[in-house]
N, C-alpha and C positions, 0 to 999 in steps of 0.2 A: 314452336319455340316456347317451351314452357316458360312463362313469365309470371311475375308477381307485380300487380299494380302498385305504383308508388303511393297510391292513396290507401292501399289495403282494401278491406271490406268497406268500400266507400259508401255503399247504400246504408249501412248501419249508422253512418254519420247523420242520416236524416236528410238526404238530398233527393230532390225530384224536380226535373225540369218542368217549367210551366208549359202545359199543353196548349194547343190552339194555334194562333197566329205565330209566325216566326218572331223570335225574341232572342236577345243576347242572353247567354246562359250564366252571366254573373249575377243574375237574380233568379233564385230558386226557392221552392217551397218544400216543407218537410215531406219526406217519403211516408208511406203508410206505416203505422206502428206495428210492423211485422218484422220477424227475423228473416231477412232475405237470404241468409245462409242456412236456413232450416234444412236439416239433413233427412234423407229418406231412411226408412227402416231397412235393416239388413236384407239384401236380396230384392229390394223393391226397384222396379224399373222407373225411369224418369218420364215416360211418355204415356199418354192416354189416347186411344183411338176415338175419332170423332165420327158422328153420323154425317152424311153428305149435306144435310141441312145446316150444319155448323161450319162448313168449309169457308175459309176467308176468301174475299175477292182478291185475286192475284193479277188482274188484268194490267194495272198500272205498272207493276213490277216486271211483267213480261216485256214491256216496251223498253226497258233499260237493260241492255245486253252487254255493256262494256265490261270486259274482263271475265264475263261469266263462263264462256266456253273454255278459256284458259284454266279457270279454277276447277271446272268439271273434269277436264282432262287430267288434272293433277290428282283428283280423287280416284279416277279410274286407274291411274298409274299405281296408286297405293293398293287399291283393291285387287290388282293383278299380281300382287306379291303373294308368295305362299304364306308368309307369316301373318298376313291379314286375316287368314281363315280362323285362327284360334280365338279371335275376338268376336266371332259370330257363331255362337252355339246354335242349337236346334231352333230356338225361337227367342223372342217373338218375331224378330226379323232375321232371316238367314243371309248368309254371305251371297248366295245366288240371287236373292231378291234385291239386295242392296246394289250389286253390280248391274243387274238388269235395269234397275231404276235409274242409275246414272246414264247408261247408254240410251235409254228411252227418253229421258228428260233432255239430254243433249240433242237428240234427233228433233224433238219438238221445238226447242229453242231455235234450231237452225232452219226448220222447214215449215212450221205452222205459220199461216199467213196473217192471222188476226188475233188480237188479244181475246176476243169473245170466243173464238174457236179454241184457243189454248185453254181458257177456263172450262169450257165444256168437256174437253178431253181430260183435264184434271179431275173433274167431277165424276166422270164415268170410268176412268182407267186407274185412278190412284186411290190408295188409302192414305188419309191425312191424319197425323197424330199431333197433339198439342203437348208441349212441355207442361208438366203438372205445376211448375212454378213454386214460389216460396210460400204460397197460401193454399196450395192444392186446387186453385181455381184458375190457373193459367197465367198468373202474373210473374213476369220475368224482369229482373233488373239488368239493364244493359250498361256496360262501360266500354271504354276504348283503349287500345294500346297501339304502339308505333315503334319504329326503329329510329333512334336518334342519330344525328351526325355530330360527332364530338372531336375535339383535338386532344392528342395525347403523345406520349413518348415511350419508346421501348426501354429507356433507361431513366433512372431517377435523377432529376436535376433540381436546381434551385426553384424552378417554376413548377415542375411536375413532381408532386409529393404523395399523391393518393392513388394507390394501385387497385386494380381488380385482380383476382387470383385464378390460377389454374386449379383444376380439380386435384385434391390431395390423393396420393397413391393409396392411402389406407382407408379411404371412403368406399364402402361397399354398397351396391344397390342390387335389388332383385333383377336378374337378367331378363325377366319377362315383363313385369309390371313397372320397373324403374323405381319402385318404392325403396327408400333409403333403409338399409338394414343396420347401419351404424359404422363405428370405427373398428377396424380389424385389430385385434389385440395380438401381441407376440405369441402367446400360448394358444391361440385359436379363440374363437368366439368373438362376440361383438359387444360394444358398449355404446350408449348414445353419443353421437358426434358432438364436439364442443360447440357452444354458442358463438355468435359473432364476437361478443366481447371477450370471451375466452380465447378465441383464435387470434384476434388482433392484439390484445394486451399481453397475451402470453407469447407473442411472436412465433406462433405455431405454424404459420404459413411462410416464414422467411425462405426465400429462394423460389417460391411458387408464383411470384408476381408475373402477370401476363403483360400488362401495359399500365402506364402511369398517367394520371390526369392532374389538372391544375387545381381542382377543388374537390372536396368530398361528395358534393351533390352530383357532379358529372359521373364520378365513379359509381355512385349509388344508382343513378338513372340507367347506366349501361347494364349494371347487374340486375336490377329489378325488371327492366323491360325485356331482358333476355336476349337482346341483340343490339349491335351498334356498328356503325361505320365510323372508323377512327382515322382522322387525318393526322399523320405522323409529322414529326419535326422536319423530316427530309422531303415532305410533300407527298410521299407515297400514302396509299390508303390501305387500311387493314380492316377486314370484316371479322367480328367476333360474335359469339353467341353462347347460349346455355350449354353447360357440360355437367350439370348436377347441382345438388345443394346439400346442406347439412342435415336436412330432415327435421329441423326445428319449426315451431309454430311461427307463422308470419304475422307481423303487426305493421300496419301501414303508417307511413310518415305523415300523411295528411290527417289521419285520424288522431295521431299523437299531438299534432299542432292544434287541432280543434279542442281536444281534451285539456290541453295546457292553456287554452284561452288566447292563443296567438293568432288564429284565423277563425273568422266566423264560419259557421256551417253554411250559411247562405252565400259565402264568397269563395268557398273552397274550390280550387282548380290547380292544375300544374303551374299556371302562371303565378297564382297567388303564393304557392310554395316557393317558387324561384325568387319572387320579389322579396319574400320574407328572409330567405337565405342571404340575399345580397346585403341586407341590413343587419342580420344576426347570424353570421356563419357558424360561430361556436355553438350556439343553441341548437341549430339544426344538426350539426355534427354529433352532439351529445345524444339527440333523439335517435339518430341513425344507429348509434351504438347500442341502443336499448332494444332494437329489433333482433331477437335471438336468431332469426332466420338469416342464412347467407347463401348466395348462389355463386357458383364457380363457372368460369367461361373458358372458351378455347377459340383458336383461329379457325375460320371457315373458308372454304373455297368460294370466292365471290360469284362464281358461275352457278352455284347451287345454294344461294343464300338470299334472303333469310328462309330458314326451314321451319315448318311446324313440327309438332311432335309425331306426326305420321311419317316424317322423312321426306315430304315433298314441300316445294316452295309455297309460301303463303302468298295470297293475292290481295292487294289493297281493296278494301270495301267488299270483298267476296269471301274472305276467310273468317270463320267464327271459331272462337275458343270456348269450350265448355268443360264440364267436369268429366274426366275419363276414369274416375275411380272405379275399380272393379268391385261391383256391388252385388253381383249375383254369380253363382258358379256356372261354368268354370271360369270364363273370362268376360262375361257380359258386363259392359260398363253402363253407367247411368244414361248416357246418350250414345247412340251408335256412331262409330267413326266414319268419316268421309261422306256422310249423307247430305242430300239436298235439303236445305232449310228455307223457310219463308219467314222473314223478320218483319215485325211491326214494332216501330219504336219512334223516338224522336232523334233526329240526326243533326249535328252541327255542321255548318259549312266551314271553309278555311278561314273565315273571320270569326267563328264562334257563334254565328247566328243559328238558332234552333228552328226546325220545321218538322212536321210529320214526315215519316219515311216508311216505305215498304220496299223490300228487295229480296232477291234470292242470294243465299250464301251457302258455302260448303263448310261442314263441321270438320275442320282439319287441324285443330290445335288444342292444346291443353291449357286451361287456366289454372296457374299455380295457386292463386288465391280464390279461384272460382270453384268452390267446393260444395255445390248444391244444385238442385234441379231448378232453382229460381235465379240463376246467374248466367250471364253470357258476356263475352268480350269480343268486340269487333276490331279487326286489324285495319288500321287507317293508312298504313304505308310508311314511307321513309322521309325524314326531314322536317323542317319547321312547320309546313302547312299540315302535315299529318299530326305533328305534335299538338297543334291548336285543336284539331278535331278530337284527338284522343283526350286532351285535357278538359274538354267541355262535354264529353259524352257521358251523361248520367240520365237515364230515362227508364220509366216503367213501360213495358210493352208485352208482346206475346211472341212465342216462338213455336213454329210448326215444322214438322218433318214430313217429307213426301216420299212414298214408296209405291212403286208399280204393284198392282194387285198380283198376288203370287201365282195366279193361274194364267196370267198373260205373258206373252213373249214381247221383248222390246222391239220397237220399230227400228228399221234401218239395217237389219241383218247383223246385229251385234254378235261378236264371237263369245258365246257363253257355253263352251263345251264342258266347263267344270274344272279345267286345268288352268294353271296360272299362265300368263302370257309368256312368250319366249323371253328368257333372261331371268324370269322369276323374281328373286329378291336382289338382283344386281342393281340396286339403287345406289346413287352416289354416296360414298363414304370417305372419311378421311384416309382410310387405308388404301383406297384405289384412286386417289386424286380428286375426289369430290369432297363436298362438305358433309360432315357427319350429322345425322339427325340428333337433335338435343334429347336428353333424357327427360321423359315425362311419364306421368302415370299411364302406363299402357303403351308407351312408344315401342316400336318393333325392332328386334335385332336385325340389322341388315346382313346380307350375305355378300362376301367379296367374290371377285372373279373366280377364285378357286373353289367356290362353293362352301367355304367355311364361315361360320358366324363371325362377324366383325365386332369384337368387344368394345371398339371405340364408340359404338352406339351407346353403350353404357359404361363410360370410362370408370375403371376401378372395380367393375363387377367381377366377382370371382366365382 
């Protein structure tokens, strides 16, 4: 679910959770004076291969398996689609090696008897890569995202005055990468799509309202997080999610409040933003309007929601969002899709208390504001507890990717004939009764039951 953090590039605000013993994250210290959004050179890959002597100790992470097999199976589901192949050119990691790694890692999680044995097998059977990070020395800045539960109305009423919008018909995206091409003009060609302020104040989205909320912050949270469960006035529930954006530069609300001197950098969190909004709603609404970026949403089938940008469901505490920018020809992205990762970071609990964390996650989503090799976003889940964790997740850590050595076969007799699994790209889409995968940098066009590409994966793509 391509999403944009409500804080924006939060690390550039100078936040770093205190390391060491568990502590509440409303006390933080400045981050390193580095640009955590440092961009790689054109064609540069985001990973560096490590010697075995530098492999991290993964034994504690091996003991925590909750939700891990589910997440691995979802990555396998994606890798067994035909369209996944185009994003794995000849190297450095091939499609076959990625899929073999998923099958082999799943077998080890299910069958290896001890953490020590697991570590030994990683050391001998796997190539481990580290993300180059924002400093080219492996430092990665972690943030969190979640799916809010909000109240809304399908119709504008006295209480519900603030809408989120459907994707405009004249917004065109690249059907392969999802990159916004612009606004389709009557005589052909494209021009940059209007900014948020131009769209709202010019009433250019009139008639495209999807659902209405009681305040502008709720609408903004639904839009920026990229998914939401909405409880309607009749008691029914509606699931909505990302359907595209206007292609404009994103600026975070939290950073805007810090720059305006409204919230201290040391106190910045989603809770702090919400509290400030309660006291100064018009100020926050004005700052929201200054964000040129705007996302558009659509209704999703709850059975296939929330989805990541790969078109498979995300898993709480197991799905990672990274930069999927196509940075090397033909379609090699900065980080490989669907891969097994090992995360070292600080993690808040549901009360906001911070402690060191290690765990395995799957790279299954796209960070809309995560545009560098030194950024990663952890999906925390749905509802208030997930909101707390997401709101307090700011930490420096390291990110590793695990790949079975290319000359080894996966254990467990995994089906690796080279052909896509039966059904190929028949993943759930809006066109065949499922939820459509959100548009993201590099999201894949799904294939409907008749074998034709489903353009609803990229609404408006022509």
